[in-house]
Residue frames as qw, qx, qy, qz and C-alpha x, y, z in Angstrom:
[[0.564, 0.558, 0.225, -0.565, 8.73, -30.05, -76.08],
 [0.359, 0.566, -0.615, -0.415, 10.88, -31.02, -79.05],
 [0.096, -0.131, 0.985, -0.049, 10.80, -34.68, -77.87],
 [0.462, 0.405, 0.640, -0.461, 6.98, -34.64, -77.76],
 [0.507, 0.643, -0.173, -0.548, 6.83, -33.29, -81.32],
 [0.189, 0.430, -0.852, -0.232, 9.11, -36.12, -82.47],
 [0.264, 0.102, 0.928, -0.241, 6.86, -38.72, -80.82],
 [0.519, 0.564, 0.367, -0.527, 3.74, -37.25, -82.42],
 [0.396, 0.629, -0.466, -0.479, 5.45, -37.09, -85.84],
 [0.054, 0.258, -0.958, -0.113, 6.50, -40.76, -85.66],
 [0.390, 0.302, 0.789, -0.367, 2.97, -41.79, -84.68],
 [0.515, 0.653, 0.096, -0.547, 1.54, -39.89, -87.64],
 [0.338, 0.593, -0.640, -0.352, 4.08, -41.41, -90.03],
 [0.381, -0.170, 0.899, -0.131, 3.53, -44.94, -88.75],
 [0.405, 0.067, -0.702, -0.582, 2.02, -47.43, -91.19],
 [0.141, -0.224, -0.932, 0.247, 0.33, -49.29, -88.34],
 [0.335, -0.585, -0.445, -0.588, -3.35, -48.74, -87.85],
 [0.067, 0.092, -0.618, 0.778, -3.96, -47.03, -84.53],
 [0.444, -0.547, -0.571, -0.422, -7.15, -47.47, -82.56],
 [0.068, -0.272, 0.523, -0.805, -8.40, -46.09, -79.32],
 [0.395, -0.457, -0.795, -0.045, -10.78, -47.59, -76.82],
 [0.294, -0.715, 0.001, -0.635, -12.89, -45.36, -74.65],
 [0.017, 0.278, -0.767, 0.578, -12.15, -45.49, -70.95],
 [0.350, -0.381, -0.852, -0.085, -14.54, -47.86, -69.19],
 [0.349, -0.586, -0.052, -0.729, -17.37, -46.23, -67.33],
 [0.841, -0.477, -0.031, -0.253, -17.55, -49.02, -64.72],
 [0.228, -0.721, 0.648, -0.090, -14.73, -50.23, -62.45],
 [0.723, 0.215, -0.655, -0.049, -12.89, -53.49, -62.85],
 [0.753, -0.547, 0.272, -0.243, -12.46, -56.06, -60.08],
 [0.429, 0.524, -0.731, 0.080, -9.18, -57.94, -59.62],
 [0.883, -0.373, 0.189, -0.211, -8.93, -61.34, -57.97],
 [0.175, 0.609, -0.773, 0.027, -5.80, -63.34, -57.26],
 [0.973, -0.133, -0.014, -0.186, -5.56, -67.12, -57.09],
 [0.115, -0.595, 0.796, 0.005, -2.68, -69.22, -55.83],
 [0.923, 0.164, -0.121, -0.325, -2.82, -72.58, -57.58],
 [0.480, -0.443, 0.752, 0.086, -1.02, -75.87, -56.98],
 [0.826, 0.456, -0.120, -0.310, -0.34, -77.76, -60.15],
 [0.896, -0.144, 0.348, 0.235, 1.59, -80.83, -61.09],
 [0.283, -0.543, 0.476, 0.631, 4.82, -80.47, -63.05],
 [0.341, 0.199, 0.797, 0.458, 3.09, -81.92, -66.14],
 [0.163, 0.835, 0.525, -0.040, 0.52, -79.11, -66.29],
 [0.428, 0.214, 0.131, 0.868, 1.61, -76.08, -68.29],
 [0.014, 0.436, 0.302, -0.847, 0.75, -72.50, -67.48],
 [0.248, 0.094, -0.500, -0.824, -0.72, -72.25, -70.99],
 [0.337, -0.316, -0.869, -0.179, -3.16, -75.06, -70.14],
 [0.192, -0.486, -0.615, 0.591, -4.15, -73.27, -66.92],
 [0.090, 0.352, -0.036, -0.931, -4.70, -69.94, -68.67],
 [0.275, -0.061, -0.718, -0.637, -6.67, -71.62, -71.45],
 [0.313, -0.436, -0.842, 0.064, -9.00, -73.25, -68.89],
 [0.107, -0.473, -0.396, 0.780, -9.39, -69.95, -67.03],
 [0.185, 0.191, -0.330, -0.906, -10.39, -68.17, -70.25],
 [0.327, -0.201, -0.837, -0.391, -12.81, -70.99, -71.08],
 [0.337, -0.507, -0.758, 0.233, -14.48, -70.89, -67.66],
 [0.201, -0.277, -0.258, 0.903, -14.23, -67.14, -67.05],
 [0.235, 0.746, 0.622, -0.013, -16.91, -66.05, -69.47],
 [0.332, 0.730, 0.252, 0.542, -17.43, -62.62, -70.94],
 [0.338, -0.936, -0.024, -0.095, -16.71, -60.71, -67.73],
 [0.751, -0.412, 0.238, 0.459, -13.09, -61.93, -67.56],
 [0.389, 0.919, -0.041, -0.055, -11.02, -59.28, -69.34],
 [0.309, 0.739, -0.569, 0.187, -7.38, -59.95, -68.36],
 [0.940, -0.333, -0.007, 0.077, -5.22, -62.72, -66.90],
 [0.326, 0.758, -0.508, 0.249, -1.62, -62.49, -65.78],
 [0.870, -0.212, -0.349, 0.276, 0.83, -64.72, -63.97],
 [0.082, -0.904, 0.231, -0.351, 2.48, -62.82, -61.14],
 [0.386, -0.615, 0.658, -0.200, 4.28, -65.60, -59.26],
 [0.887, 0.139, -0.435, -0.072, 5.79, -69.04, -59.77],
 [0.308, -0.660, 0.580, -0.363, 7.07, -70.75, -56.65],
 [0.876, -0.025, -0.480, 0.041, 8.65, -74.08, -55.75],
 [0.101, 0.550, -0.570, 0.602, 9.88, -74.50, -52.22],
 [0.013, -0.146, 0.840, -0.522, 9.40, -75.50, -48.62],
 [0.465, 0.188, 0.543, -0.674, 5.63, -75.26, -48.34],
 [0.682, 0.389, -0.282, -0.551, 4.93, -76.78, -51.76],
 [0.891, -0.106, 0.435, -0.073, 4.56, -80.57, -52.07],
 [0.361, -0.322, 0.723, 0.493, 7.06, -82.52, -54.20],
 [0.262, 0.242, 0.791, 0.497, 6.31, -82.59, -57.91],
 [0.058, 0.846, 0.529, 0.019, 4.12, -79.49, -57.59],
 [0.295, 0.119, -0.018, 0.948, 4.53, -75.77, -58.22],
 [0.029, 0.716, 0.514, -0.471, 2.53, -72.80, -57.01],
 [0.260, 0.347, 0.432, 0.791, 1.30, -70.43, -59.70],
 [0.017, 0.544, 0.405, -0.734, -0.03, -66.98, -58.79],
 [0.186, 0.448, 0.643, 0.593, -2.72, -65.77, -61.20],
 [0.103, 0.401, 0.284, -0.865, -4.33, -62.31, -61.29],
 [0.167, 0.482, 0.769, 0.386, -7.67, -62.02, -63.07],
 [0.106, 0.209, 0.110, -0.966, -9.50, -58.82, -63.97],
 [0.136, 0.539, 0.827, 0.088, -13.28, -58.87, -64.33],
 [0.068, 0.325, 0.053, -0.942, -15.29, -56.04, -65.81],
 [0.331, 0.630, 0.698, 0.079, -18.63, -55.24, -67.38],
 [0.168, 0.075, 0.230, 0.956, -19.08, -52.37, -69.79],
 [0.306, -0.522, -0.561, -0.564, -22.76, -52.19, -68.86],
 [0.603, -0.725, -0.127, -0.309, -22.78, -52.06, -65.05],
 [0.112, -0.632, 0.675, -0.364, -20.73, -52.27, -61.86],
 [0.686, -0.016, -0.726, -0.045, -20.11, -55.89, -60.92],
 [0.668, -0.635, 0.156, -0.355, -21.02, -57.12, -57.47],
 [0.183, -0.532, 0.816, -0.131, -18.65, -59.18, -55.34],
 [0.739, 0.072, 0.611, -0.275, -21.14, -62.06, -55.57],
 [0.765, 0.618, -0.024, -0.179, -21.00, -62.06, -59.40],
 [0.296, 0.721, -0.622, 0.077, -17.20, -62.13, -59.39],
 [0.451, -0.360, 0.768, -0.279, -17.15, -64.82, -56.68],
 [0.856, 0.272, 0.363, -0.250, -19.39, -67.05, -58.81],
 [0.650, 0.706, -0.278, -0.037, -17.01, -66.63, -61.75],
 [0.014, 0.652, -0.729, 0.207, -13.94, -67.42, -59.62],
 [0.664, -0.155, 0.662, -0.311, -15.63, -70.49, -58.10],
 [0.865, 0.454, 0.124, -0.176, -16.45, -71.78, -61.59],
 [0.436, 0.743, -0.501, 0.080, -12.83, -71.26, -62.67],
 [0.265, -0.506, 0.771, -0.283, -11.46, -73.09, -59.60],
 [0.801, 0.075, 0.506, -0.311, -13.94, -75.96, -60.08],
 [0.802, 0.584, -0.066, -0.105, -13.07, -76.37, -63.78],
 [0.221, 0.721, -0.641, 0.144, -9.33, -76.28, -63.09],
 [0.485, -0.329, 0.753, -0.301, -9.75, -79.02, -60.46],
 [0.838, 0.255, 0.404, -0.264, -11.95, -81.20, -62.68],
 [0.750, 0.658, -0.061, -0.033, -10.04, -80.81, -65.95],
 [0.488, 0.664, -0.467, 0.321, -6.40, -80.40, -64.86],
 [0.786, -0.384, -0.412, 0.255, -6.33, -81.61, -61.22],
 [0.257, 0.414, -0.241, 0.839, -5.20, -78.11, -60.20],
 [0.439, -0.626, -0.599, 0.239, -5.94, -77.17, -56.60],
 [0.053, -0.880, 0.007, -0.472, -6.47, -73.76, -55.08],
 [0.571, 0.006, -0.525, 0.631, -3.73, -73.01, -52.54],
 [0.347, -0.845, -0.303, -0.271, -5.25, -71.37, -49.49]]
């Protein structure tokens, strides 16, 4: 209990502004993509294009895997991306999320020559 009091005291003494977000009423939907990209394409470029194409329903992006190896062509790497979609107004349908993912994959292919690894 003494430890908890110390944590609360340090939060109250902190000069940083604290804010709280209410818990979302509607569930999020996660989708993973495995992407093949050339060595000249940075992960920052990929994430930037995903944000650009993802629209307002895309809430989070993370890289969970980087792989070079036997099943990957020369001069390419595989990048595993996890995307979280969510609306604060309604539950998303699979079809809505699928449309968003298809747009992301299409834009990555057109703008960065990144391919989806199936």
